C-alpha beads as a LAMMPS data file, in Angstrom:
LAMMPS data file: protein, C-alpha beads

113 atoms
112 bonds

1 atom types
1 bond types

-500.0 500.0 xlo xhi
-500.0 500.0 ylo yhi
-500.0 500.0 zlo zhi

Masses

1 110.0

Atoms # bond

1 1 1 0.079 0.025 -0.010
2 1 1 2.848 2.329 0.774
3 1 1 4.264 1.712 -2.834
4 1 1 0.684 2.458 -4.130
5 1 1 0.370 5.672 -2.083
6 1 1 3.715 6.903 -3.322
7 1 1 2.621 6.154 -6.957
8 1 1 -0.670 8.073 -6.456
9 1 1 1.238 11.048 -4.892
10 1 1 3.783 10.998 -7.736
11 1 1 1.175 11.072 -10.360
12 1 1 -1.333 13.552 -8.672
13 1 1 0.541 15.425 -5.902
14 1 1 0.097 15.172 -2.249
15 1 1 -3.402 15.186 -0.835
16 1 1 -4.516 17.571 1.579
17 1 1 -5.949 15.161 4.046
18 1 1 -6.197 15.182 7.838
19 1 1 -7.082 12.168 9.978
20 1 1 -10.273 13.794 10.980
21 1 1 -11.327 13.930 7.239
22 1 1 -11.113 10.116 6.848
23 1 1 -11.683 8.940 10.453
24 1 1 -15.311 8.193 9.521
25 1 1 -14.287 6.067 6.651
26 1 1 -11.773 4.203 8.761
27 1 1 -14.458 3.601 11.536
28 1 1 -17.070 2.343 9.007
29 1 1 -14.451 -0.024 7.308
30 1 1 -13.310 -1.349 10.706
31 1 1 -16.957 -2.049 11.576
32 1 1 -18.028 -3.607 8.240
33 1 1 -14.950 -5.797 7.918
34 1 1 -15.163 -6.787 11.517
35 1 1 -18.743 -7.776 11.200
36 1 1 -18.019 -9.774 7.897
37 1 1 -15.153 -11.509 9.777
38 1 1 -17.379 -12.631 12.765
39 1 1 -20.405 -13.454 10.596
40 1 1 -18.768 -15.142 7.696
41 1 1 -15.380 -16.391 8.807
42 1 1 -15.960 -17.433 12.308
43 1 1 -19.736 -18.129 12.647
44 1 1 -20.205 -19.141 9.029
45 1 1 -17.321 -21.570 9.142
46 1 1 -15.272 -20.126 6.239
47 1 1 -12.102 -20.795 8.180
48 1 1 -12.678 -24.538 7.544
49 1 1 -13.063 -23.984 3.729
50 1 1 -9.850 -22.279 2.718
51 1 1 -6.209 -23.124 3.096
52 1 1 -3.853 -20.543 4.249
53 1 1 -2.338 -20.090 0.693
54 1 1 -5.932 -19.515 -0.565
55 1 1 -6.609 -16.936 2.081
56 1 1 -3.454 -15.090 1.234
57 1 1 -4.469 -14.908 -2.449
58 1 1 -8.118 -13.786 -2.072
59 1 1 -7.637 -10.127 -1.625
60 1 1 -5.782 -9.449 -4.706
61 1 1 -8.687 -9.268 -6.999
62 1 1 -10.259 -6.641 -4.747
63 1 1 -6.971 -4.812 -4.347
64 1 1 -6.595 -4.552 -8.040
65 1 1 -10.235 -2.875 -8.321
66 1 1 -9.233 -0.566 -5.484
67 1 1 -6.022 0.541 -7.241
68 1 1 -7.933 0.924 -10.484
69 1 1 -10.660 2.948 -8.826
70 1 1 -8.176 5.329 -6.981
71 1 1 -6.020 5.922 -10.142
72 1 1 -9.185 6.501 -12.359
73 1 1 -10.565 8.815 -9.637
74 1 1 -7.371 10.659 -9.596
75 1 1 -7.436 11.181 -13.340
76 1 1 -11.141 12.466 -13.011
77 1 1 -10.022 15.027 -10.330
78 1 1 -7.373 16.132 -12.832
79 1 1 -9.716 16.178 -15.762
80 1 1 -12.684 17.699 -14.059
81 1 1 -10.906 19.737 -11.562
82 1 1 -13.438 18.600 -8.915
83 1 1 -12.438 16.664 -5.869
84 1 1 -15.909 16.328 -4.485
85 1 1 -17.568 15.012 -7.662
86 1 1 -14.781 12.576 -8.320
87 1 1 -14.735 11.551 -4.596
88 1 1 -18.571 10.902 -4.891
89 1 1 -17.984 8.716 -8.078
90 1 1 -14.957 6.908 -6.405
91 1 1 -16.991 6.055 -3.337
92 1 1 -20.013 4.865 -5.261
93 1 1 -17.997 2.668 -7.795
94 1 1 -15.764 1.230 -4.917
95 1 1 -18.665 0.471 -2.695
96 1 1 -20.719 -1.126 -5.582
97 1 1 -18.032 -3.300 -6.705
98 1 1 -17.061 -4.300 -3.224
99 1 1 -20.707 -5.000 -2.392
100 1 1 -21.117 -7.099 -5.691
101 1 1 -17.892 -9.074 -4.939
102 1 1 -18.810 -9.679 -1.462
103 1 1 -22.300 -10.991 -2.220
104 1 1 -20.948 -13.107 -5.103
105 1 1 -18.114 -14.529 -2.894
106 1 1 -20.370 -15.507 0.046
107 1 1 -23.358 -16.755 -1.900
108 1 1 -20.961 -18.893 -4.041
109 1 1 -19.352 -20.278 -0.709
110 1 1 -22.836 -21.121 0.480
111 1 1 -23.722 -22.828 -2.569
112 1 1 -20.484 -24.912 -2.689
113 1 1 -21.286 -26.265 0.877

Bonds

1 1 1 2
2 1 2 3
3 1 3 4
4 1 4 5
5 1 5 6
6 1 6 7
7 1 7 8
8 1 8 9
9 1 9 10
10 1 10 11
11 1 11 12
12 1 12 13
13 1 13 14
14 1 14 15
15 1 15 16
16 1 16 17
17 1 17 18
18 1 18 19
19 1 19 20
20 1 20 21
21 1 21 22
22 1 22 23
23 1 23 24
24 1 24 25
25 1 25 26
26 1 26 27
27 1 27 28
28 1 28 29
29 1 29 30
30 1 30 31
31 1 31 32
32 1 32 33
33 1 33 34
34 1 34 35
35 1 35 36
36 1 36 37
37 1 37 38
38 1 38 39
39 1 39 40
40 1 40 41
41 1 41 42
42 1 42 43
43 1 43 44
44 1 44 45
45 1 45 46
46 1 46 47
47 1 47 48
48 1 48 49
49 1 49 50
50 1 50 51
51 1 51 52
52 1 52 53
53 1 53 54
54 1 54 55
55 1 55 56
56 1 56 57
57 1 57 58
58 1 58 59
59 1 59 60
60 1 60 61
61 1 61 62
62 1 62 63
63 1 63 64
64 1 64 65
65 1 65 66
66 1 66 67
67 1 67 68
68 1 68 69
69 1 69 70
70 1 70 71
71 1 71 72
72 1 72 73
73 1 73 74
74 1 74 75
75 1 75 76
76 1 76 77
77 1 77 78
78 1 78 79
79 1 79 80
80 1 80 81
81 1 81 82
82 1 82 83
83 1 83 84
84 1 84 85
85 1 85 86
86 1 86 87
87 1 87 88
88 1 88 89
89 1 89 90
90 1 90 91
91 1 91 92
92 1 92 93
93 1 93 94
94 1 94 95
95 1 95 96
96 1 96 97
97 1 97 98
98 1 98 99
99 1 99 100
100 1 100 101
101 1 101 102
102 1 102 103
103 1 103 104
104 1 104 105
105 1 105 106
106 1 106 107
107 1 107 108
108 1 108 109
109 1 109 110
110 1 110 111
111 1 111 112
112 1 112 113
C-alpha cells in the first residue's frame, strides 16, 4: 500500500488530508470488515473451507479494483478539477464493486457447501 500511495502522490501530488477527514471512513471500514469477519469467517465456518495459501491470495482481485478506482478517480479529479464530484464517483464505484464481490463470494461459498 505504501508503494501504491507513493505512486498516487507522484502522479497527482500530495493530498491535503487530515485524519479527521477520513476517520469516519476508517471507522465504517473497521466495523463492516469486523462484522463480516465474525459473521462469515468465524460463525459461517469459512475458516474450514480455505487453506492459508488460498486466504493469502483472495484479496488481490479486490486490491486490483481498489487501485484501478483510485487511479481512475485521480485522473477524473485532474480532468474535471473537482475533488468532491470525483470522490462521490469513487466512493460509489468502489462500494458497488465491493458489495457485488462480497455477495458473489459469500453466496458462492454457501452454494458450494
